[in-house]
N, C-alpha and C positions, 0 to 999 in steps of 0.2 A: 687788478694792478693797472694803473694808467700807463699808456704807451706814449713816449715822447718822440715826436717826429720833428726833425730839423728840416725846414724847407728853405732853400736858397734860390732866389730868383730876383733879378733886377727889376721886374715888374710885379713884385709881390702884392701890391695893392689891388691889381686886377684879379688876383686869385682868392680874394676874400670869400666869395660864395663857396668855393671848394674847401677853404679852411673851416668855415662855419659848418659845412656838411660833415667834415671829419670830426669836429668837436661834438656835434650832435650824436655821432656814432661812438663817442667815448674816448676819442684820441686827443692828446694834447699837442698842438702844433706850435713850434717856435719858429717865427718867420725872420729871415735875414735877407739882405739885398745884394750880398756880394760874397765871393769865395773866402776872403780874409776873415770876415765875421763868422762864417760857417766853421772855419778851422778853429777859431777862438772858442766857439760854443762847444765844439767837440772836446776841447781841453777842459772847460769849466763846468759843463753840465752833463747829466746822465742822458745820453741820446740812444734811442733804440733803432731808429731808421732815419736815413738821410735822403731827401729828395733834392736833386741838383739840376738846375737849368744848365743846359750845355753851352749857351751862347752869352754868358754874363760878361760885361766889360771887366777889364783888369784880369784877375785870374779866371780862366775859362772853367767850364764844368769839369773837363778832363783833368786840368791842372789841379783843381781843388780836390777832385777825387783821389789823385795820387798822393796829395799831402795828407788827406784824411786816412788813407790806407796805411801810410807810413806810421801814423799814430795808433791806429786800431785796425788791423787787417781783417778782423772778423765783423766789423760794423757793416750791416747791410746798407747798400747805397743804390738808389734808383735814379737813372739818368732820364731827364725830360728834355725833349728836343723838337725843334721844327724841322730838323734836317734828317732826311732818311738815307743819306749817302752811305754806301756799304762800308767804305773804309772807316768812317766815323764810328759806326756800330762795332766794327771789329776792334777798334782801339778801345772803346768803352768796355766791351766784353772781355778783351784781353787784360783790362785793368780790374777785373773781378767785380763788375757790377752785379747786383742781384736781379735786376730787371731794367727795362727801359720803356718809356712811354712816348708816343708821338703827340704833339700839340695839335689841336686843342684837346686837352684831357677831359674825359667824362668822369663824373663822380663814381660811377660803378667800376671804372677801370682802376681808380685809386684804391677803392675798397677791396677789389679782387687782388691787387698786388700786395696790399698789406696783409690780407688773409694768408696769401701764399708764403710771405716772408715770416710773419710773426707766428702764425699758427701752423707752419709747415710740419714741425716735429710732431705736434699733437695730432694733426690730421693724418699724417703718415702712420702714426701709431694706431690710431683708431681704425683706419682703413685696413691696415695689415691684420690687426686683431680680428676685425670683422670677417675678412677673407679667410683667415685660418679657421675661425669658428665654423664657417660653411664647409670647409674642407675636412674638419676634424671627424665628422661622422662618416664621411666617405672613406677616409683612411682607416677608421676603426672597423667598418664593415669589410673593407678589403682584407684586413688581417684575419678575418674569420673565414675567408674563402680558402679553398685548396690551392694555394699558390705554388707555382713551379719556380725554378731558379731564376728565370727571366723576370717573373712577377716580383720576386723579392728584390732583385736589383733595381727595378723601376720604383718600387715602394721606397727603398732606401734613398734613391735620388730625390724623391719628393720630400722625404723627411729632411734631407740635407738642405733642400731649397727653403723649406719653411723655417728650419733652424736659423739659417742665415738671414732670412727676411725679418724674423722676429728679433734677432739680435740687432740688426741694423736699425730697427724702428724703436728700440728700447721698450718693447711691450712686455714688461716684467711679469705682469699678472698672467698673460697668455703664455709666456715662456714656461711658467711652472706647469701649466696644463700640457704643453708640448713635451716637456721632460718626462712626464708620467706616460705620455703616449709612446715616446721612443723606448722607454723601459719595457712597456708592454710588447712593442714590436720585437725587441731583442729576446724576450721570453719565448715568443712564438717562433722566431727565427732559430733559436737553439733547438727547439723540438724538430723543426724542419731539417736542420743539419744532421742531427743524431739519427733521424729516420732515413736519410738519403745518402749520406756521405760515402759509406762503404760501396754502395751500388755505383756511384759516379766513377769510382776508381777502376771499375771493370769496363767502362765504356769510353768510346771516343767522343770528343766534343760534338754536340748536335742537339736534337730535340730533347734527349733524355739526360744529358750531362753538360755542365757548363765548361767553358775554357777554364782550366786551372793552371797552377804554377807550372807543372811539368809539360803542359801542352801549349803554353803561351806563345813561345817563339815559333813553333810549327804553324800555328794558326794566324798569328799577327805579323810575324817578321818575314817569313820565307818568301811570300809573294813579292814583298818589296825588294828582296835581293835578286829577283828575276828581272827587275827593271834596269835600264841602262843609265843609272846614276848612283852616286854614293848614298849610303844609308847610315844614319847615326841613331843608335839605340841608347837612350838616356834613361837609366834606372835610378830614380831618386829614392834612396832607401827610406822606408817607413813613412811614405807619403799617403795620408788619408785622402779619401775622395773629397771631403770638404776643403782640405788644404789645396788640392788641385783646383777646385772652383775659386779659391781665393787668389790664385796666381794666374788663372786662365786668361783674364783680360790682358795681362802683360805679355803672355805668350802669343795670344791671338793678334796682338799689335804687330808681331814680327812674322808669324806664319799663318797660313790658311789651315784651319782645322778640317781635315777630311773625314775623320771618324772619331767620335768620342764614345768609348764603351767601358765596361767593367769586366773584370774576371774574378774568380774565386781563389784566394790564397789557400794553400793546403795547410793542414794541421801538422804540427803546431805552427802557429803564425809567428815564427821567428826567423831571423835571417839565415841561421845555419841550415834550416830545412828548406824554407820556401825559396830562397835565392839560389841555393845549389840546385834545387829542382828546376828552376827556370833555365839556368845555363846548361845543365846536363840534358834537359828534355826528358828526365826520368824522375820517378819517385825516389825518395831517400833509400829505401830498401834496395832498389835496383842499382843506385849509385854505389852503395856499400858492397854489393856483390861484384860489380864490374871493376870498381876502383877501390878495392879493399884497403890498399895502402894510403889512399887519399881521403877516405871518409874518417872524420874525426868525431869520436863519440862525445857525448855531453860532459862526461867527467874527465876527459882529457884536457890538458892545459894549453894545448896548441891552438892557434887561430883556427876558427871553424870555417873560414871562407878563403883559404889560401890557394885553392885550385880551380876557381871558377873559369879562368882563362883557358885552362886545359880542358875543362868540361865543354866549353863553347867550341873549341877546336874539334873535339871529338864529335859533337853534335852536328856541326857543319859537314864534317867528313862523311858521316853516315847518311846524310840527306842530299848532298850535292855531288854530282859526278865530277864536275870541274872544281878545282880548288878555289875557295873564296878568300881573297886577300882581306885579312881582318886584323884588328888590334883590340886588345882589352885594356882599359884604363880604370884604375880605382883611385878615387879622390877621398882621402881621409883627413886632410888638414888644409889650412889656408895656403900654405906654400904650394902644395899640389894643385890647389884650385887656381892660383895665379899662373902656374905653369900651363895649365889647361887653357886658360884664357889667351895666353900669349901664343900658344902653338896649335890652337884648335883647327886652323885652316890646313895644317899638315894632315889632318884626318881625312881630307878629301882625296888623298892618294890611295885610300883603302876602299874596298867595296863595302865593308862594314866596320864601323868603329863602335864598340860597346863601352859605354862610360857608366860606371857605378859611382854615384855621388852620395856620400855617407852623412851629409850634414844633418838632415832632419832626424836621423837615427841618433846621432850624437846629442842633439838637442833634447830629445825625449829622455835619454838616459841621464844626461847631466841635470835635467830638471828635477829628477828624483833626489839628487844628492846636493843640490845647490839651492840654498834658501832664496837667493835673488831670483833665480829662474822659477822657483815655486810661486813667488809673488807675481812675476811677469806673466806666467802661463797658468793662471788660477782656474781657468775653465776652457771649454772648447773655443769660444769666441776669441779669447786671448791667445790661445795656441795657434789658431788660424792667423791672427794678426802678426804674431812673431814670425811664422813661416813666410807670410807675404812680404813682410819688411825685410827679412833676410834675403829672399829671392830678388827683390827689387834692387838691392845694393850689392849683390853677390858677383864674384867673378863668373859664375855660371851664366847669369843673365847677360853679362857682357860677351861671353863666348857665343851665346845664342844669337846676339845681335850681329856678330860677324858671320855666322852660318846663314842667317836670314837672307843675306845678299847672294847666296849660292843656290843653285838648283839641286836640292838634296831631298831625300826622304828623312823625316824625323819621327821616331817612335818614342814617346815618353810614357813611362810606366813606373811601377814600384814592386816591392816584394810582399808587403803586408801593411796593415794600418795599425792603429793603437786605440785603446779604449781607456777612458778615465775610470779607474777602479774606486769603488766606494764601499763594498760589502765584504768584510773579511770572512774567511772560512778556515777552520782549523784543519791541519794536515800533518801527518807524521810519516817520516821515512828514515831509512838508514843513511850512513855517511855518504854513500854513492848517489843518493837522490839529488836531482838537479836543483839549482837554486832559484830558477825562474819562478815568479809568483803567479803566473797565469797558466803554467802547465808543469807537471812533474813526470819524470820517468825514473824508475828504479824498482827495487824489490821491496816487498812487504809494506806497501803504501796503505796507510789508514786515512780515511777522509770522510767527509759528509757527502753521502751519495747524491743527495738532492742538488748539490752545488756544482757537480762536475759531470762530464762525459768520461766514463771509465772504459778503457780498452785493455782487456787482460792479455789478448794475443795481438801484439803490435803488427804482425804480418798481415792481419786482416785489413789494416789501413796502410799497408806498404811502408812501414817504418822499421828500422833496424832495432835490435835490442842488445844490451850489453851482457845479459846472461839469460839462461833458460827461463827464469821466472820474472824477468823484467816486464813491467806494464806501464801504461801511460794514463794520465788523467789530465783533462782540459777544463779549466774554469769556465763556467757559463756566465753570460751577461756581463755584469760589472763586478763579479766576485774576484777576490785575490786570496791566494793560499798562503797561510801563515802558520809556522810551527808554534806549539804551545809555549815553548821557552821564551820568556821576555815578550809575551804576546802583545800586551798593551803598547809597549814601546814601538814595535814594528807595525802595528796597526796604524798608529798615529803617523809614523814615518812614511808609510806607503799610500795611505788613503788620499784620494784625489790626485794621484799622480797618473801619468799616461803610461800604460804597460801593454805588452802584446804577448801572444803565445796561446791564447784561448779562443773561445767562440763568441763572436759578436759581429753585428753588421759592420761596425767600424774597422775591425781587424781583417775580416774576410773578403768584403766586397770593395775592390780597389780599382783605380783607373788604369786604362790603357788607351792612349790617344795617338792617332796617326795624323801627321802634319806635313805640309809641303810648302814650297815657295809661293808667296803671294803673286 
């Protein structure tokens, strides 16, 4: 396909050698001598790239550039100038030029600029695909090693990096290869979790056990509370690690990132269990025993996270001799979010302000039931994009902008992630069996053993049970648990939706980030 270059220069006749050079390379050059003609050509002809002389009489190059951008903001424009003044370049760059060249221009400079502009997407795709191909074998071999929990976290971070790189470069063919590799990683990760999970619960965080939900605040928050400045704990419910990476740039524009790590969400990877464990500093069985009147079982109709503020108060009281002035805030709707934005600076009167922000969780659940959101978040890349767009325009972002001006500690984390489910598995239970499609707890569960991690005695993994014979099952990888009744309908309804409660890299390995004033 021929590339049409519009070249506007009042001395265009002097540029004939360069125009002939470009034509020999297969480009079609449309020469004009002034800005007005350039604008007319953009209106009447198919133009792929514009070269603009900066110092034309009449309309200057910058004025012509602005008129062209008003008509077609995506049309690549290259400014060509004799003037190297810094303010001129800043004006040009601020007007969204694709490149600028200093006269006298050499033929190879023109060719290099055109390659960069016209072939940029193709070159990026090819380079990204090539780099991933080199990394593919390394990642594959790494999965075959005897990895510990730190190794798995690092491997998952690499997978997220390559997933986002491949998505950004539109390398569809290589993305298919990557998806297969991530599936293989999740298969191996499930084996690793099933082998080690029970032992971790008997140990403190260290070489043999990761930081988990119930040890998160003790290991990541308590040291911050010993410093002489306010601390804000922001827990964005249901925030995957890749979604954190999608908003990281916006956050790092406001705060200095002192430490970016991950921790392991407990099973089941759902808010009722993992978030209560975070604020209580206990596993669910311990919470149920100490706060029997406050632990809500799965089949109870009450809200499952009504007492997190009380759990946090108890946790601080157990671990600090002096009272910690603190506040617990839960954001569940836009009205609450706007109130937080307006009143966020009042939190600086506390030693600790804990904010639970439920938006991402609401988005993932709404996506299952709303066809519009199913279309908008059809895959991981779209899901990341929605989360980033929400954050950019959210009251939360505005609240963080206000906090960024103050000398505070900020800890951003979550309670669990989500996985896109694709492979249904039949499961049968009684009326008291939980409805979540990534885990079930109840009596007389029947299931496909290869598809789940089954725990007959919940106390072995520090979970409460509703009866003497209650057990738990957790879906592996991208499986989802469906009852045989009306099976095909529910398979179609839930397939390719984002769910949580089971075992996957995406659900269990989640971010915890320490930040401070720049």
